[in-house]
Phi, psi and omega in degrees: 000124178286174176301322185295312181294323182294322178287326176292337181257013179291142180281169176295320185292313179302317175304315182291331177281340185301117178088001184304334180257002183234342188235156170227131171270136179248134179216126177297137177199176171253125181229114177062039182077002180254133175274139183183208182236134174269142180250124185236146172287170182290345178272005176095357181282130177282129187247339176200176175221136179230150184271354170227160179296312180302321175291321178303309183299317181301317179299317178290325181287325175299337175259026174060029183248158174253121183291142181228130180280145171247129177260000000 
């Protein structure tokens, strides 16, 4: 089986876990009335909130993850 076939046959569970150890998603949002950026695990679980994008990116990188924007 080649890589293309592997990707086409990926399970929903495996897709949700893809990047779990490497990525954190950042999304602008309002939390308890304050605007800022939510930090989310690759599976969509919100793990933190930061008042600025710069602080969100710093927080993610301190945990050896790569920040990725979600629009």
